[in-house]
N, CA, C and O of each residue as an XYZ file, in Angstrom:
340
protein
N       9.482     21.306    183.479
C      10.555     21.988    183.906
C      10.354     23.206    182.853
O      10.537     24.300    183.388
N      10.062     23.256    181.655
C       9.758     24.226    180.746
C       8.942     25.249    181.613
O       9.284     26.408    181.846
N       7.592     24.504    182.129
C       6.746     25.531    182.263
C       7.008     26.216    183.624
O       6.298     27.190    183.875
N       7.701     25.935    184.310
C       8.668     26.427    185.403
C       9.388     27.717    185.469
O       9.346     28.656    186.265
N      10.109     27.464    184.315
C      10.804     28.539    183.272
C       9.947     29.374    183.344
O       9.777     30.226    184.216
N       9.340     29.153    182.380
C       8.185     30.422    182.134
C       7.476     31.240    183.166
O       7.388     32.468    183.174
N       6.952     30.350    184.085
C       6.324     31.031    185.169
C       7.327     32.093    185.880
O       6.962     33.240    186.136
N       8.472     31.658    186.139
C       9.588     32.298    186.555
C       9.683     33.634    185.986
O       9.502     34.684    186.603
N       9.999     33.500    184.694
C      10.030     34.613    183.695
C       9.162     35.509    183.838
O       9.533     36.682    183.885
N       7.697     35.150    183.950
C       6.414     36.056    184.064
C       6.372     36.651    185.029
O       6.044     37.832    184.913
N       6.645     36.178    186.259
C       6.945     36.690    187.701
C       7.849     37.942    187.657
O       7.564     39.099    187.966
N       9.384     37.260    187.046
C      10.081     38.362    186.968
C      10.002     39.740    186.213
O      10.569     40.820    186.374
N       8.849     39.151    185.112
C       8.658     40.533    184.595
C       7.408     41.533    185.227
O       7.290     42.742    185.026
N       6.779     40.912    185.808
C       5.827     41.253    186.422
C       6.059     41.858    188.234
O       5.421     41.448    189.203
N       6.997     42.762    188.237
C       7.473     43.295    189.558
C       6.709     44.504    189.628
O       6.584     45.250    188.657
N       6.115     44.750    190.924
C       5.610     46.140    191.400
C       6.260     47.438    191.172
O       7.447     47.389    190.849
N       5.912     48.157    191.239
C       6.343     49.649    190.933
C       6.770     49.803    192.708
O       5.904     49.751    193.582
N       8.122     49.979    192.973
C       8.414     50.461    193.710
C       7.826     51.582    194.845
O       7.755     51.358    196.054
N       7.426     52.824    194.178
C       6.524     53.306    194.681
C       5.331     53.452    195.358
O       4.966     53.975    196.411
N       4.605     52.559    194.039
C       3.242     51.644    194.390
C       3.707     51.120    195.560
O       3.605     51.822    196.565
N       4.206     50.012    195.647
C       4.726     49.260    196.715
C       4.858     49.573    197.754
O       4.335     48.989    198.703
N       5.698     50.721    197.857
C       5.945     51.944    199.444
C       4.894     52.330    199.816
O       4.674     52.339    201.027
N       3.882     52.783    198.873
C       2.642     53.552    199.319
C       1.474     52.374    200.062
O       0.859     52.640    201.095
N       1.336     51.094    199.322
C       0.908     49.957    199.796
C       1.091     49.833    200.997
O       0.138     49.674    201.760
N       2.566     49.890    201.492
C       3.092     49.259    202.840
C       2.703     50.292    204.099
O       2.305     50.120    205.251
N       3.060     51.563    203.197
C       2.395     52.380    203.972
C       0.801     52.776    204.547
O       0.424     53.284    205.603
N       0.170     52.359    203.501
C      -1.069     52.372    203.882
C      -1.725     51.053    204.862
O      -2.651     51.145    205.668
N      -0.994     49.923    204.534
C      -1.042     48.901    205.455
C      -0.683     49.190    206.918
O      -1.307     48.934    207.948
N       0.575     49.833    206.708
C       0.938     50.040    208.561
C       0.216     50.891    209.213
O       0.128     50.736    210.431
N      -0.504     52.041    208.548
C      -1.569     53.130    208.805
C      -2.792     52.328    209.511
O      -3.193     52.541    210.656
N      -3.348     51.288    208.536
C      -4.272     50.801    209.081
C      -3.978     50.017    210.300
O      -4.758     50.318    211.203
N      -3.227     49.230    210.588
C      -2.481     48.453    211.585
C      -2.453     49.199    213.022
O      -2.752     48.741    214.125
N      -1.902     50.773    212.591
C      -1.630     51.559    213.541
C      -3.283     52.098    214.337
O      -3.537     52.420    215.498
N      -3.996     52.018    213.325
C      -5.493     52.530    213.685
C      -6.203     51.298    213.872
O      -7.400     51.588    213.842
N      -6.045     49.983    214.063
C      -6.671     49.258    214.005
C      -7.363     49.333    215.887
O      -6.777     49.684    216.911
N      -8.886     48.807    215.667
C      -9.512     49.034    216.955
C      -9.952     47.631    216.990
O     -10.292     47.039    215.965
N      -9.950     47.092    218.156
C     -10.319     45.633    218.678
C     -11.744     45.729    218.625
O     -12.273     45.864    219.728
N     -12.448     45.698    217.709
C     -14.047     45.699    217.897
C     -14.684     44.226    218.520
O     -15.656     44.068    219.259
N     -14.066     43.560    218.128
C     -14.347     41.911    219.036
C     -14.130     42.011    220.466
O     -15.081     41.553    221.099
N     -13.013     42.547    221.306
C     -13.167     42.589    222.460
C     -13.910     43.884    222.846
O     -14.424     43.938    223.963
N     -14.022     45.128    221.844
C     -15.075     45.851    222.478
C     -16.524     45.473    222.891
O     -17.221     45.767    223.862
N     -16.721     44.667    221.722
C     -18.193     43.973    221.710
C     -18.425     43.121    223.010
O     -19.362     43.388    223.762
N     -17.558     42.096    223.258
C     -17.429     41.354    224.373
C     -17.518     42.015    225.781
O     -18.140     41.519    226.720
N     -16.997     42.902    225.815
C     -16.854     44.123    226.824
C     -18.247     44.356    227.309
O     -18.750     44.157    228.414
N     -18.862     44.950    225.916
C     -20.180     45.334    226.292
C     -21.451     44.631    226.492
O     -22.429     45.021    227.130
N     -21.248     43.263    225.689
C     -22.085     42.317    226.260
C     -22.071     41.873    227.587
O     -23.052     41.354    228.119
N     -20.749     42.099    228.271
C     -20.824     41.402    229.259
C     -21.572     42.392    230.202
O     -22.426     41.995    230.995
N     -21.177     43.822    230.069
C     -21.620     44.823    230.751
C     -23.186     44.734    230.514
O     -23.943     44.756    231.485
N     -23.633     44.641    229.313
C     -25.484     44.367    229.453
C     -25.821     43.088    230.351
O     -26.712     43.129    231.199
N     -25.109     42.038    230.126
C     -25.734     40.891    231.129
C     -25.510     41.052    232.675
O     -26.092     40.509    233.614
N     -24.468     41.981    232.648
C     -24.478     42.322    234.398
C     -25.610     43.544    234.896
O     -26.307     43.474    235.908
N     -25.594     44.543    234.015
C     -26.698     45.246    234.176
C     -27.978     44.824    234.463
O     -28.701     45.158    235.402
N     -28.247     43.830    233.293
C     -29.781     43.293    233.321
C     -29.683     42.093    234.627
O     -30.698     41.608    235.126
N     -28.585     41.805    234.968
C     -28.811     40.690    236.482
C     -29.172     41.757    237.599
O     -30.101     41.591    238.390
N     -28.357     42.851    237.584
C     -28.643     43.802    238.550
C     -29.853     44.113    238.797
O     -30.439     43.999    239.873
N     -30.396     44.656    237.452
C     -31.873     45.022    237.922
C     -32.973     43.872    238.152
O     -33.844     44.034    239.006
N     -32.926     42.959    237.537
C     -33.745     41.677    238.130
C     -33.468     41.277    239.623
O     -34.366     40.891    240.370
N     -32.236     41.393    239.975
C     -31.855     41.251    241.617
C     -32.208     42.135    242.336
O     -32.280     42.076    243.563
N     -32.452     43.001    241.686
C     -32.988     44.759    242.445
C     -34.253     44.628    242.665
O     -34.807     44.967    243.711
N     -34.935     44.000    241.448
C     -36.432     43.934    241.369
C     -37.071     42.792    242.007
O     -38.188     42.838    242.521
N     -36.514     42.030    241.968
C     -37.146     40.609    242.558
C     -36.737     40.820    244.225
O     -37.609     40.368    244.967
N     -36.173     41.112    244.561
C     -35.721     41.522    246.034
C     -36.725     42.868    246.363
O     -37.121     42.740    247.522
N     -37.086     43.690    245.955
C     -38.213     44.579    246.589
C     -39.456     44.038    246.179
O     -40.463     44.555    246.662
N     -39.583     43.111    245.395
C     -40.908     42.401    245.583
C     -41.220     41.529    246.522
O     -42.388     41.490    246.908
N     -40.364     40.760    247.012
C     -40.430     39.877    247.906
C     -40.193     40.171    249.595
O     -40.394     39.385    250.521
N     -39.722     41.513    249.646
C     -39.507     41.995    250.513
C     -40.974     42.241    251.408
O     -41.869     42.926    250.914
N     -41.099     41.702    252.577
C     -41.907     41.431    253.713
C     -42.770     42.781    254.224
O     -43.917     42.863    254.664
N     -41.753     43.796    253.986
C     -42.259     45.009    254.503
C     -42.937     45.615    253.473
O     -43.856     46.310    253.906
N     -42.850     45.618    252.435
C     -43.478     45.983    251.237
C     -44.784     45.334    250.814
O     -45.653     45.767    250.057
N     -44.702     43.972    251.614
C     -46.113     42.978    251.100
C     -47.020     43.550    252.374
O     -48.154     43.932    252.083
N     -46.630     43.633    253.680
C     -47.287     44.050    254.636
C     -47.944     45.564    254.319
O     -49.166     45.662    254.428
N     -47.352     46.465    254.023
C     -48.390     47.673    253.534
C     -49.637     47.396    252.910
O     -50.697     47.938    253.223
N     -49.468     46.421    251.899
C     -50.389     46.297    251.171
C     -51.174     45.154    251.462
O     -52.204     45.140    250.787
N     -51.030     44.045    252.347
C     -52.235     43.222    252.828
C     -52.682     43.361    254.044
O     -51.828     43.228    254.921
N     -53.919     43.623    254.430
C     -54.241     43.803    255.728
C     -54.006     42.823    256.670
O     -53.853     41.746    256.094
N     -53.884     42.700    258.203
C     -53.552     41.812    258.910
C     -54.507     40.669    258.723
O     -54.147     39.645    258.142
N     -55.710     40.823    259.201
C     -56.733     39.821    258.998
C     -57.327     39.826    257.374
O     -58.360     40.466    257.178
N     -56.825     39.276    256.475
C     -57.362     39.030    255.092
C     -57.959     37.908    255.453
O     -59.133     37.941    255.082
N     -57.660     36.814    256.071
C     -58.492     35.500    255.639
C     -59.788     35.838    256.451
O     -59.914     35.985    257.667
N     -60.698     35.920    255.472
C     -62.260     35.940    255.972
C     -62.312     34.659    256.883
O     -62.945     34.744    257.936
N     -61.743     33.578    256.579
C     -62.474     32.569    257.509
C     -62.549     32.108    258.668
O     -63.267     31.215    259.116
N     -61.432     33.036    259.370
C     -61.096     33.061    260.725
C     -61.415     34.739    261.046
O     -60.875     35.200    262.051
N     -62.043     35.404    260.440
C     -62.401     36.928    261.288
C     -63.596     36.192    261.849
O     -64.145     35.184    261.404
N     -63.858     36.851    262.835
C     -65.143     37.132    263.577
C     -65.853     38.289    263.290
O     -65.471     39.458    263.235
N     -67.235     37.658    263.071
C     -68.311     38.889    262.745
C     -69.474     38.751    263.631
O     -70.401     39.558    263.563
């Protein structure tokens, strides 16, 4: 009980300066107003990068397997086993 009274008297002696307390409180408010949700921005950027990579992959994969592109590169009778000479 005596130690609690000492603690209470110590806390009572160490009260913050009202001007300092107001300045700290104002800084905290300013920081909260200027808060930017970086985790949300990072998540949106990560989703954008994944979607962009998927779009590039899909575009590249479909252009490589397109039959019109391959038919221009490979001759019609490319199999020499069935060519008549």
